[in-house]
N, C-alpha and C positions, 0 to 999 in steps of 0.2 A: 504493500500500500504506500509506503514512503516514497518509492521511486516515482509514483504517479503525481506526487505533489511538487516535484522539483520546479517545473516551469511556472506553476501558479505562484509559488512563494517568491521566487527570484523576481518575477515581473512586478509583483506588488512592492518589492523592496526598492525599486528604481527611484521613486520620488521621496525617499526617506529624509534626505537632507532638507527638503522643503517642508514636508509634513511635520517633522519633529520640531520645527521652529515656529509652528503655528500656535499662538497663545489664545485662540478663540475657544469658546466653551465646547465641551464634548456634546452638549445637546444640539448645538447648531451643526456640528459635524455629522452627527448620527441621524439627523432628521430625515434625510433622503436616501439612506443606505438600504439596499436590498440584498437579500441572500443571493450569492452567486452560485454556490454549490453546497450540497449536503454531504459531500465526500467526508469520510472519517479517517482518522489516523493521528499518530503522534510524530512530530518532526523535530529533530534535534538540530539546532542552528548555532554555529559558532561565529561570532562577529568580531572582526579585528578593529578595535578602536572606537566602536560605537558606545555611546552613553546609554545605559539601561534605565536609569532613574531620572525623574524630572530634576531640573536644576537651573541655576542662573548663569548665563554666559558671563565670564569674568571681564570681558572686554566691552560688550555692548550693553550688558545689564538686562538683556531680554530673557524672559523665562522660557527655557527650552523644554520641550517634551522629550522624555526619554523613550527608548525603544519599547519598553514594556507598556507605556501608556499608548504609544502608537498602535501596537498590536491589539490592545484592548478596545481602542476606539475605532480603528480603521479596518483591521484585518479580521478580528473575531466576528463582527456582525456579518461580514460577507461569507465567512467560512466557519460557522458556529461549532462544527463538529471536529475541527482540527485543533489539537493541543500542541502548542509550540513550547519547547524547552530551550531557553536562551542561555548561552554562555558567552561572556564578554572576555576577549583576549586583548591585552595591550599591544599596540603596534610594535613596541620594542622587542618583544619576544614572540610575535605572532607566528613566525615560521616554525620555530621549534615546538611550540605548544600545539599548533594545529596539525603539524606532522604527526605528533604523538597521538592525537585524537583520530586521525585517519588510519594510522597503523593499528590502533586498538579497536576500530570500528565504533567509536563513541560519537560520531557526528554524521548527519545526513546532508546538510547544506552549509557551505562556507561563504562568508563575505571576507575577502582577503586580497592580497597583492597578486598582480598578474604574474610576476616573476616566480613567485612561490608556486602558483597553480601550474605553470608550465613544467616545473620540475616534478611535481606530484603526478601529473599526467604521464610523464615519461617513466616514472617509477611504477605505474600501474595502480595508483591509489585513487584515481578519479574515474567516474563513470561517464561514458559518452552520452550526449543528450539528444542526438538527432532523431531517434525514434520517438522520444517524448514530444519533441517539437512538432513532428509530423502528425502526431495523434491529437494535438491541441489546436482545434479550429480557431480559438480566440487569440492565438499568438501570432503576431505580425512582425517579422524581421525587418520590415521596411521602416519601422520607427527608429532604427539605428542608421547612422551613416554607413553607406555601402562599404566603404573601405574598412571601417571598424569591424563590421559584421563578418566580412569575408576574409579579412587578412590579419586580424589581431592575434598575435602569438599568445596573448594572455588568456584567450578563450577558445582558440582553435588549435588543432594538432599541427605540428611542424610541417607536415605534408599537405595541410589544408583540407584533409578529407573528412574531418569530424570536429564537432563542437564539444568541448568538455566544460564550457562555462557560458554564461550570458553576461554581456557588459552591464555594469551598473552606472558607471560614470565615464566621461570621455578623457579624463586626465586633466592636467593643469599646464599644458605645454604652451603657455603664452607669457610674454614679458609685459609687465604693467609698470608705468612710471607716473610720477607725481608732477603734473604740469606746473603746479604752484611753486614747487621747489626749483624747477628748471627756470621759471621766470625770475625768481628771487636771485638766483645765481647768474642770470643772464646767459644761460646755456641753451643752444638750439635743441628743440625737441628731437626725440629719436626718430629715425627714418622708419618706414613701414616694415622693413626687413633688415634690422640692424646686424652688422657683423660683430664678431667678438671684439674686434679692435675698437669699433665705435662705442660699444657698451663700456669698455674699459676706459677709453679716453674721456668720455663724458662723466662717468662715475667718479674719476679722479678729480675732476673740476668741482665736484659738489661734495667732497669729503672734507669736513673741517667746520669752522665757525660760520654760520649763515650770515652773509653780509647785511641782511635786513633785520633779522631777529636776534642775532648774536647767540643762537642756540647751536649745539653740536648737531651737524648733519652727517649722514653716511651715504655715500654715493651708490652703494650696491648692497643687496642682500641675496644670498643663495643658501640653500639647505646644506650645511656642512656634514650632515650624517644621513643623507637621503638613502633610504633602503633600495630605491630603484636607480640611484646614480643618475638622476635626470639631467643635471647640468653637464656631467661628464659625457653622457651619450650624445647630447646635443652638440657639444664641442667636437666630438669625433666626426659628426656629419659635416660640421662647418669647415673642418680642416681636412676632410677626406681621409681620416685615419680609420682603416678598416678594422684593425684589432685582430682580425683573423678572417680567413676565407673558408667557406664550407657550408654545411647545412645543419640545422638544429636536429634533424632526424638522424644524423650520423656524427655526433659530437666528437667521437674518438678520432675522426679523420680531419678535423678542422686544422688548417694551416695557420698557426698563430703568427702575428706580426706586431709585437708589442714594443719594439725598439726603433720603429721607423721615425724619420724626421717629422712626419705628420703627428705622430703620437707625442713626440717631444714638445711640439707646439701646444698641444692640449695641456700638458702639465705645466709648461711655462706660463700659459694664460692663467691657470688656476693659482699658481704661486703669486702672481701679481694681484689677482682678484681677491685673494684671501686677506690682503692688507686693507681692504675698504669697508667691509661690514662691521657691525658690532661684534666684539669677541665671542659673544654667546652664539654666533651663527654655527659654531662647531657642535653645538648641542641642539641645533634647530630652533634656537631662541633668538630674541633680540628684534623680531619684526612684529611684535604684538600691536604696535600702533599703526602699522602700515594700512593704508586705505581709510584711515580715520582723520579727524580734524587736526589732531596733534602729531601727525606723521612726521618722522625725521629721516626717512629713507627715500632716496630719489628713484632708484630702479630696483624692482623686485623680479628676479628670475623665477620661472616656473610658478606663476601666481594664479589665483582664482578669482579675485574680486569679491569673495564671500564676505569679508569683514565690511566692505563698503555697502553691499546690498543689505546686510543685517542692520547696519547703522541707519541707513536711509529708511528702512522699514520701521525702525524704532522711533526715529525723529520726524518722519514724514518730510524731511528736507532733502531734496534731490540734488543739491549743489555739488555734493561729492561725486556724483556720477559724471559731471563735466570735468572735474579736477583730475581724475585718474583715467589714464588712457592705456589701451592695450595694443601691442604690436606683435609681430611674429617672434617665435622663440629662436634662440641661437641655433643656427644650423637648420632653420625652418625652410619650408618650400619657397621657391623663387617666385611663385605666383600667389597672390592673396586669395585664399580659397574660403571665402565666407567667414573670415576671422571675426568673431563677435566682439563688440565693444562692451564695457560694463553696462552702458546704458541699455543696449539691446538685450543683454542677459537679464537685466532687472525687469524689463517689460515682460519678458517671457515668464520669469519666475513669479512676478506679481499675478499674472493670469492664473498660474497654478494655485497660488495661495487663495485666490478668490473662488476656486472651484475645488474645495477639499474632497478627496475621495473620487474625483473624476480622473481616471487614468487612461 
């Protein structure tokens, strides 16, 4: 019975980041909810990084709904006969803990990192989902970007023959910068597809005492302990550093090239960039105010705009949406392919907030 629930559950988890931030009453959310299925069963779910209990966002002050409340208000009314057993796993040790759960057979569904999932699939720990997808008439793959659905190694086998996961988010592969800080320092805005050199040059110009406010500014922030090495991977694309040649379905025969001149450029860039953020960037900290009124960081690599959208929703003041701008990530595509601004993301997210439970 558990295997038949996989598609249902993962699909409903897609809007969690929005639904869990909704502070409206449960009565208004449940008033138009109808039962979707009488299917019965127990599903054990392990979530990497999700907050299970209700709480206050330390940055915005918004009351956030935890996963448990979301399940009770949004999922349970639609699937009243499904019992969900939730386990929260911190991101810091998600790989080891969720690996142990898979090996012991103590979990049915995972929310996790794509890099981990690829390894688990190759180790035979994950079930392929294509037969379940074909049997589910309500599942529509076209809701995802075609390239993500057909090519993501985080959810599809290396030979692209089978899905072992369903995308939950599109990732954070954009660069966001603060136009206000650029103006205060008299620095030209980032180009639409900035090179690593442009990022570094302009970030250096805005590291130090702000000429207008006298406050300490940092030209750049990047995640110094990223589990997925997002900035590093982007730099390898920008400099053409292959790292190795081969296929993921035959890892033993990959021809590694880790000492090439291109790879040297990657590490030289990282060495220079590491001088610009707050020192806490090594612990993935120091960017807590980015996207907010009191921001002191000019350029944020691999960003989301989530803090800005949460603040705008809390204050109803949309000025921040104009202040923070998004451009292509380091090593990004040479053609702008529908890159969303924070403003457009806000409009789409706001529509979802106004329609709770409408997936």
